[in-house]
mmCIF entry with sequence, helices, sheets and N, C-alpha, C, O atoms, coordinates in Angstrom:
data_MODEL
# 
_entry.id   MODEL 
# 
_entity.id                         1 
_entity.type                       polymer 
_entity.pdbx_number_of_molecules   1 
# 
_entity_poly.entity_id                      1 
_entity_poly.type                           'polypeptide(L)' 
_entity_poly.nstd_linkage                   no 
_entity_poly.nstd_monomer                   no 
_entity_poly.pdbx_seq_one_letter_code       
;(UNK)(UNK)(UNK)(UNK)(UNK)(UNK)(UNK)(UNK)(UNK)(UNK)(UNK)(UNK)(UNK)(UNK)(UNK)(UNK)
(UNK)(UNK)(UNK)(UNK)(UNK)(UNK)(UNK)(UNK)(UNK)(UNK)(UNK)(UNK)(UNK)(UNK)(UNK)
;
_entity_poly.pdbx_seq_one_letter_code_can   XXXXXXXXXXXXXXXXXXXXXXXXXXXXXXX 
_entity_poly.pdbx_strand_id                 A 
# 
loop_
_entity_poly_seq.entity_id 
_entity_poly_seq.num 
_entity_poly_seq.mon_id 
_entity_poly_seq.hetero 
1 1  UNK n 
1 2  UNK n 
1 3  UNK n 
1 4  UNK n 
1 5  UNK n 
1 6  UNK n 
1 7  UNK n 
1 8  UNK n 
1 9  UNK n 
1 10 UNK n 
1 11 UNK n 
1 12 UNK n 
1 13 UNK n 
1 14 UNK n 
1 15 UNK n 
1 16 UNK n 
1 17 UNK n 
1 18 UNK n 
1 19 UNK n 
1 20 UNK n 
1 21 UNK n 
1 22 UNK n 
1 23 UNK n 
1 24 UNK n 
1 25 UNK n 
1 26 UNK n 
1 27 UNK n 
1 28 UNK n 
1 29 UNK n 
1 30 UNK n 
1 31 UNK n 
# 
_struct_asym.id          A 
_struct_asym.entity_id   1 
# 
_struct_conf.conf_type_id            HELX_P 
_struct_conf.id                      HELX_P1 
_struct_conf.pdbx_PDB_helix_id       AA1 
_struct_conf.beg_label_comp_id       UNK 
_struct_conf.beg_label_asym_id       A 
_struct_conf.beg_label_seq_id        23 
_struct_conf.pdbx_beg_PDB_ins_code   ? 
_struct_conf.end_label_comp_id       UNK 
_struct_conf.end_label_asym_id       A 
_struct_conf.end_label_seq_id        26 
_struct_conf.pdbx_end_PDB_ins_code   ? 
_struct_conf.beg_auth_comp_id        UNK 
_struct_conf.beg_auth_asym_id        A 
_struct_conf.beg_auth_seq_id         23 
_struct_conf.end_auth_comp_id        UNK 
_struct_conf.end_auth_asym_id        A 
_struct_conf.end_auth_seq_id         26 
_struct_conf.pdbx_PDB_helix_class    1 
_struct_conf.details                 ? 
_struct_conf.pdbx_PDB_helix_length   4 
# 
_struct_conf_type.id          HELX_P 
_struct_conf_type.criteria    ? 
_struct_conf_type.reference   ? 
# 
_struct_sheet.id               AA1 
_struct_sheet.type             ? 
_struct_sheet.number_strands   2 
_struct_sheet.details          ? 
# 
_struct_sheet_order.sheet_id     AA1 
_struct_sheet_order.range_id_1   1 
_struct_sheet_order.range_id_2   2 
_struct_sheet_order.offset       ? 
_struct_sheet_order.sense        anti-parallel 
# 
loop_
_struct_sheet_range.sheet_id 
_struct_sheet_range.id 
_struct_sheet_range.beg_label_comp_id 
_struct_sheet_range.beg_label_asym_id 
_struct_sheet_range.beg_label_seq_id 
_struct_sheet_range.pdbx_beg_PDB_ins_code 
_struct_sheet_range.end_label_comp_id 
_struct_sheet_range.end_label_asym_id 
_struct_sheet_range.end_label_seq_id 
_struct_sheet_range.pdbx_end_PDB_ins_code 
_struct_sheet_range.beg_auth_comp_id 
_struct_sheet_range.beg_auth_asym_id 
_struct_sheet_range.beg_auth_seq_id 
_struct_sheet_range.end_auth_comp_id 
_struct_sheet_range.end_auth_asym_id 
_struct_sheet_range.end_auth_seq_id 
AA1 1 UNK A 4  ? UNK A 11 ? UNK A 4  UNK A 11 
AA1 2 UNK A 14 ? UNK A 22 ? UNK A 14 UNK A 22 
# 
loop_
_atom_site.group_PDB 
_atom_site.id 
_atom_site.type_symbol 
_atom_site.label_atom_id 
_atom_site.label_alt_id 
_atom_site.label_comp_id 
_atom_site.label_asym_id 
_atom_site.label_entity_id 
_atom_site.label_seq_id 
_atom_site.pdbx_PDB_ins_code 
_atom_site.Cartn_x 
_atom_site.Cartn_y 
_atom_site.Cartn_z 
_atom_site.occupancy 
_atom_site.B_iso_or_equiv 
_atom_site.pdbx_formal_charge 
_atom_site.auth_seq_id 
_atom_site.auth_comp_id 
_atom_site.auth_asym_id 
_atom_site.auth_atom_id 
_atom_site.pdbx_PDB_model_num 
ATOM 1   N N  . UNK A 1 1  ? 0.855   -1.186 0.000  1.00 0.00 ? 1  UNK A N  1 
ATOM 2   C CA . UNK A 1 1  ? 0.000   0.000  0.000  1.00 0.00 ? 1  UNK A CA 1 
ATOM 3   C C  . UNK A 1 1  ? 0.890   1.235  0.000  1.00 0.00 ? 1  UNK A C  1 
ATOM 4   O O  . UNK A 1 1  ? 1.832   1.339  0.786  1.00 0.00 ? 1  UNK A O  1 
ATOM 5   N N  . UNK A 1 2  ? 0.580   2.159  -0.885 1.00 0.00 ? 2  UNK A N  1 
ATOM 6   C CA . UNK A 1 2  ? 1.373   3.386  -0.953 1.00 0.00 ? 2  UNK A CA 1 
ATOM 7   C C  . UNK A 1 2  ? 0.457   4.591  -0.802 1.00 0.00 ? 2  UNK A C  1 
ATOM 8   O O  . UNK A 1 2  ? -0.764  4.472  -0.911 1.00 0.00 ? 2  UNK A O  1 
ATOM 9   N N  . UNK A 1 3  ? 1.042   5.731  -0.555 1.00 0.00 ? 3  UNK A N  1 
ATOM 10  C CA . UNK A 1 3  ? 0.244   6.940  -0.406 1.00 0.00 ? 3  UNK A CA 1 
ATOM 11  C C  . UNK A 1 3  ? -0.208  7.122  1.027  1.00 0.00 ? 3  UNK A C  1 
ATOM 12  O O  . UNK A 1 3  ? 0.601   7.109  1.954  1.00 0.00 ? 3  UNK A O  1 
ATOM 13  N N  . UNK A 1 4  ? -1.522  7.293  1.201  1.00 0.00 ? 4  UNK A N  1 
ATOM 14  C CA . UNK A 1 4  ? -2.048  7.555  2.527  1.00 0.00 ? 4  UNK A CA 1 
ATOM 15  C C  . UNK A 1 4  ? -2.566  6.287  3.180  1.00 0.00 ? 4  UNK A C  1 
ATOM 16  O O  . UNK A 1 4  ? -3.177  5.445  2.523  1.00 0.00 ? 4  UNK A O  1 
ATOM 17  N N  . UNK A 1 5  ? -2.320  6.155  4.470  1.00 0.00 ? 5  UNK A N  1 
ATOM 18  C CA . UNK A 1 5  ? -2.872  5.044  5.239  1.00 0.00 ? 5  UNK A CA 1 
ATOM 19  C C  . UNK A 1 5  ? -3.964  5.610  6.142  1.00 0.00 ? 5  UNK A C  1 
ATOM 20  O O  . UNK A 1 5  ? -3.850  6.720  6.661  1.00 0.00 ? 5  UNK A O  1 
ATOM 21  N N  . UNK A 1 6  ? -5.015  4.827  6.317  1.00 0.00 ? 6  UNK A N  1 
ATOM 22  C CA . UNK A 1 6  ? -6.130  5.296  7.131  1.00 0.00 ? 6  UNK A CA 1 
ATOM 23  C C  . UNK A 1 6  ? -6.206  4.462  8.396  1.00 0.00 ? 6  UNK A C  1 
ATOM 24  O O  . UNK A 1 6  ? -6.313  3.237  8.336  1.00 0.00 ? 6  UNK A O  1 
ATOM 25  N N  . UNK A 1 7  ? -6.149  5.125  9.536  1.00 0.00 ? 7  UNK A N  1 
ATOM 26  C CA . UNK A 1 7  ? -6.207  4.432  10.820 1.00 0.00 ? 7  UNK A CA 1 
ATOM 27  C C  . UNK A 1 7  ? -7.524  4.797  11.492 1.00 0.00 ? 7  UNK A C  1 
ATOM 28  O O  . UNK A 1 7  ? -7.831  5.971  11.701 1.00 0.00 ? 7  UNK A O  1 
ATOM 29  N N  . UNK A 1 8  ? -8.301  3.757  11.826 1.00 0.00 ? 8  UNK A N  1 
ATOM 30  C CA . UNK A 1 8  ? -9.582  4.015  12.482 1.00 0.00 ? 8  UNK A CA 1 
ATOM 31  C C  . UNK A 1 8  ? -9.471  3.683  13.964 1.00 0.00 ? 8  UNK A C  1 
ATOM 32  O O  . UNK A 1 8  ? -8.860  2.687  14.350 1.00 0.00 ? 8  UNK A O  1 
ATOM 33  N N  . UNK A 1 9  ? -10.069 4.530  14.778 1.00 0.00 ? 9  UNK A N  1 
ATOM 34  C CA . UNK A 1 9  ? -10.048 4.323  16.221 1.00 0.00 ? 9  UNK A CA 1 
ATOM 35  C C  . UNK A 1 9  ? -11.425 3.857  16.671 1.00 0.00 ? 9  UNK A C  1 
ATOM 36  O O  . UNK A 1 9  ? -12.442 4.479  16.366 1.00 0.00 ? 9  UNK A O  1 
ATOM 37  N N  . UNK A 1 10 ? -11.432 2.738  17.408 1.00 0.00 ? 10 UNK A N  1 
ATOM 38  C CA . UNK A 1 10 ? -12.699 2.160  17.862 1.00 0.00 ? 10 UNK A CA 1 
ATOM 39  C C  . UNK A 1 10 ? -12.754 2.164  19.388 1.00 0.00 ? 10 UNK A C  1 
ATOM 40  O O  . UNK A 1 10 ? -11.747 1.953  20.064 1.00 0.00 ? 10 UNK A O  1 
ATOM 41  N N  . UNK A 1 11 ? -13.949 2.407  19.909 1.00 0.00 ? 11 UNK A N  1 
ATOM 42  C CA . UNK A 1 11 ? -14.175 2.333  21.350 1.00 0.00 ? 11 UNK A CA 1 
ATOM 43  C C  . UNK A 1 11 ? -15.555 1.735  21.579 1.00 0.00 ? 11 UNK A C  1 
ATOM 44  O O  . UNK A 1 11 ? -16.569 2.290  21.155 1.00 0.00 ? 11 UNK A O  1 
ATOM 45  N N  . UNK A 1 12 ? -15.574 0.585  22.265 1.00 0.00 ? 12 UNK A N  1 
ATOM 46  C CA . UNK A 1 12 ? -16.836 -0.125 22.522 1.00 0.00 ? 12 UNK A CA 1 
ATOM 47  C C  . UNK A 1 12 ? -17.617 -0.329 21.229 1.00 0.00 ? 12 UNK A C  1 
ATOM 48  O O  . UNK A 1 12 ? -18.813 -0.044 21.160 1.00 0.00 ? 12 UNK A O  1 
ATOM 49  N N  . UNK A 1 13 ? -16.924 -0.826 20.203 1.00 0.00 ? 13 UNK A N  1 
ATOM 50  C CA . UNK A 1 13 ? -17.546 -1.145 18.924 1.00 0.00 ? 13 UNK A CA 1 
ATOM 51  C C  . UNK A 1 13 ? -18.134 0.068  18.218 1.00 0.00 ? 13 UNK A C  1 
ATOM 52  O O  . UNK A 1 13 ? -18.974 -0.082 17.331 1.00 0.00 ? 13 UNK A O  1 
ATOM 53  N N  . UNK A 1 14 ? -17.700 1.280  18.602 1.00 0.00 ? 14 UNK A N  1 
ATOM 54  C CA . UNK A 1 14 ? -18.155 2.482  17.913 1.00 0.00 ? 14 UNK A CA 1 
ATOM 55  C C  . UNK A 1 14 ? -16.951 3.157  17.276 1.00 0.00 ? 14 UNK A C  1 
ATOM 56  O O  . UNK A 1 14 ? -15.897 3.291  17.897 1.00 0.00 ? 14 UNK A O  1 
ATOM 57  N N  . UNK A 1 15 ? -17.120 3.579  16.030 1.00 0.00 ? 15 UNK A N  1 
ATOM 58  C CA . UNK A 1 15 ? -16.038 4.283  15.349 1.00 0.00 ? 15 UNK A CA 1 
ATOM 59  C C  . UNK A 1 15 ? -15.959 5.695  15.908 1.00 0.00 ? 15 UNK A C  1 
ATOM 60  O O  . UNK A 1 15 ? -16.880 6.493  15.733 1.00 0.00 ? 15 UNK A O  1 
ATOM 61  N N  . UNK A 1 16 ? -14.856 5.998  16.579 1.00 0.00 ? 16 UNK A N  1 
ATOM 62  C CA . UNK A 1 16 ? -14.739 7.293  17.239 1.00 0.00 ? 16 UNK A CA 1 
ATOM 63  C C  . UNK A 1 16 ? -13.914 8.283  16.423 1.00 0.00 ? 16 UNK A C  1 
ATOM 64  O O  . UNK A 1 16 ? -13.940 9.484  16.692 1.00 0.00 ? 16 UNK A O  1 
ATOM 65  N N  . UNK A 1 17 ? -13.185 7.787  15.434 1.00 0.00 ? 17 UNK A N  1 
ATOM 66  C CA . UNK A 1 17 ? -12.397 8.719  14.645 1.00 0.00 ? 17 UNK A CA 1 
ATOM 67  C C  . UNK A 1 17 ? -11.592 8.032  13.573 1.00 0.00 ? 17 UNK A C  1 
ATOM 68  O O  . UNK A 1 17 ? -11.324 6.833  13.646 1.00 0.00 ? 17 UNK A O  1 
ATOM 69  N N  . UNK A 1 18 ? -11.208 8.805  12.577 1.00 0.00 ? 18 UNK A N  1 
ATOM 70  C CA . UNK A 1 18 ? -10.375 8.284  11.502 1.00 0.00 ? 18 UNK A CA 1 
ATOM 71  C C  . UNK A 1 18 ? -9.194  9.226  11.326 1.00 0.00 ? 18 UNK A C  1 
ATOM 72  O O  . UNK A 1 18 ? -9.364  10.442 11.236 1.00 0.00 ? 18 UNK A O  1 
ATOM 73  N N  . UNK A 1 19 ? -8.018  8.665  11.280 1.00 0.00 ? 19 UNK A N  1 
ATOM 74  C CA . UNK A 1 19 ? -6.809  9.467  11.153 1.00 0.00 ? 19 UNK A CA 1 
ATOM 75  C C  . UNK A 1 19 ? -6.038  9.019  9.929  1.00 0.00 ? 19 UNK A C  1 
ATOM 76  O O  . UNK A 1 19 ? -5.722  7.838  9.788  1.00 0.00 ? 19 UNK A O  1 
ATOM 77  N N  . UNK A 1 20 ? -5.732  9.956  9.042  1.00 0.00 ? 20 UNK A N  1 
ATOM 78  C CA . UNK A 1 20 ? -4.979  9.621  7.849  1.00 0.00 ? 20 UNK A CA 1 
ATOM 79  C C  . UNK A 1 20 ? -3.537  10.069 8.030  1.00 0.00 ? 20 UNK A C  1 
ATOM 80  O O  . UNK A 1 20 ? -3.257  11.194 8.446  1.00 0.00 ? 20 UNK A O  1 
ATOM 81  N N  . UNK A 1 21 ? -2.624  9.144  7.701  1.00 0.00 ? 21 UNK A N  1 
ATOM 82  C CA . UNK A 1 21 ? -1.203  9.437  7.863  1.00 0.00 ? 21 UNK A CA 1 
ATOM 83  C C  . UNK A 1 21 ? -0.454  8.863  6.676  1.00 0.00 ? 21 UNK A C  1 
ATOM 84  O O  . UNK A 1 21 ? -0.849  7.840  6.118  1.00 0.00 ? 21 UNK A O  1 
ATOM 85  N N  . UNK A 1 22 ? 0.617   9.518  6.297  1.00 0.00 ? 22 UNK A N  1 
ATOM 86  C CA . UNK A 1 22 ? 1.432   8.980  5.209  1.00 0.00 ? 22 UNK A CA 1 
ATOM 87  C C  . UNK A 1 22 ? 2.117   7.708  5.680  1.00 0.00 ? 22 UNK A C  1 
ATOM 88  O O  . UNK A 1 22 ? 2.555   7.620  6.827  1.00 0.00 ? 22 UNK A O  1 
ATOM 89  N N  . UNK A 1 23 ? 2.208   6.721  4.794  1.00 0.00 ? 23 UNK A N  1 
ATOM 90  C CA . UNK A 1 23 ? 2.848   5.462  5.164  1.00 0.00 ? 23 UNK A CA 1 
ATOM 91  C C  . UNK A 1 23 ? 4.280   5.699  5.628  1.00 0.00 ? 23 UNK A C  1 
ATOM 92  O O  . UNK A 1 23 ? 4.788   4.960  6.471  1.00 0.00 ? 23 UNK A O  1 
ATOM 93  N N  . UNK A 1 24 ? 4.930   6.720  5.089  1.00 0.00 ? 24 UNK A N  1 
ATOM 94  C CA . UNK A 1 24 ? 6.311   6.989  5.469  1.00 0.00 ? 24 UNK A CA 1 
ATOM 95  C C  . UNK A 1 24 ? 6.403   7.379  6.941  1.00 0.00 ? 24 UNK A C  1 
ATOM 96  O O  . UNK A 1 24 ? 7.454   7.218  7.561  1.00 0.00 ? 24 UNK A O  1 
ATOM 97  N N  . UNK A 1 25 ? 5.306   7.890  7.503  1.00 0.00 ? 25 UNK A N  1 
ATOM 98  C CA . UNK A 1 25 ? 5.313   8.325  8.894  1.00 0.00 ? 25 UNK A CA 1 
ATOM 99  C C  . UNK A 1 25 ? 5.009   7.187  9.861  1.00 0.00 ? 25 UNK A C  1 
ATOM 100 O O  . UNK A 1 25 ? 5.217   7.314  11.068 1.00 0.00 ? 25 UNK A O  1 
ATOM 101 N N  . UNK A 1 26 ? 4.509   6.061  9.317  1.00 0.00 ? 26 UNK A N  1 
ATOM 102 C CA . UNK A 1 26 ? 4.121   4.960  10.195 1.00 0.00 ? 26 UNK A CA 1 
ATOM 103 C C  . UNK A 1 26 ? 5.331   4.191  10.698 1.00 0.00 ? 26 UNK A C  1 
ATOM 104 O O  . UNK A 1 26 ? 5.335   3.702  11.828 1.00 0.00 ? 26 UNK A O  1 
ATOM 105 N N  . UNK A 1 27 ? 6.365   4.082  9.858  1.00 0.00 ? 27 UNK A N  1 
ATOM 106 C CA . UNK A 1 27 ? 7.548   3.299  10.209 1.00 0.00 ? 27 UNK A CA 1 
ATOM 107 C C  . UNK A 1 27 ? 7.175   1.860  10.547 1.00 0.00 ? 27 UNK A C  1 
ATOM 108 O O  . UNK A 1 27 ? 7.748   1.265  11.460 1.00 0.00 ? 27 UNK A O  1 
ATOM 109 N N  . UNK A 1 28 ? 6.224   1.304  9.817  1.00 0.00 ? 28 UNK A N  1 
ATOM 110 C CA . UNK A 1 28 ? 5.797   -0.073 10.023 1.00 0.00 ? 28 UNK A CA 1 
ATOM 111 C C  . UNK A 1 28 ? 5.992   -0.846 8.727  1.00 0.00 ? 28 UNK A C  1 
ATOM 112 O O  . UNK A 1 28 ? 6.012   -0.253 7.648  1.00 0.00 ? 28 UNK A O  1 
ATOM 113 N N  . UNK A 1 29 ? 6.135   -2.164 8.824  1.00 0.00 ? 29 UNK A N  1 
ATOM 114 C CA . UNK A 1 29 ? 6.234   -2.978 7.615  1.00 0.00 ? 29 UNK A CA 1 
ATOM 115 C C  . UNK A 1 29 ? 4.970   -2.830 6.792  1.00 0.00 ? 29 UNK A C  1 
ATOM 116 O O  . UNK A 1 29 ? 3.892   -2.589 7.335  1.00 0.00 ? 29 UNK A O  1 
ATOM 117 N N  . UNK A 1 30 ? 5.101   -2.974 5.479  1.00 0.00 ? 30 UNK A N  1 
ATOM 118 C CA . UNK A 1 30 ? 3.932   -2.861 4.613  1.00 0.00 ? 30 UNK A CA 1 
ATOM 119 C C  . UNK A 1 30 ? 2.947   -3.978 4.892  1.00 0.00 ? 30 UNK A C  1 
ATOM 120 O O  . UNK A 1 30 ? 3.342   -5.104 5.191  1.00 0.00 ? 30 UNK A O  1 
ATOM 121 N N  . UNK A 1 31 ? 1.683   -3.669 4.794  1.00 0.00 ? 31 UNK A N  1 
ATOM 122 C CA . UNK A 1 31 ? 0.640   -4.660 5.052  1.00 0.00 ? 31 UNK A CA 1 
ATOM 123 C C  . UNK A 1 31 ? 0.561   -5.652 3.909  1.00 0.00 ? 31 UNK A C  1 
ATOM 124 O O  . UNK A 1 31 ? -0.260  -6.568 3.943  1.00 0.00 ? 31 UNK A O  1 
# 
C-alpha cells in the first residue's frame, strides 16, 4: 500500500475517529 494510510479508532464497537497518515510516517512494515 502506498500513499495515505487510514487508521480508524474504535471504542466499545463504535467508530470514534479516523486518522490519515502517510505510510512513510508509520515506520511499520507494509501490510
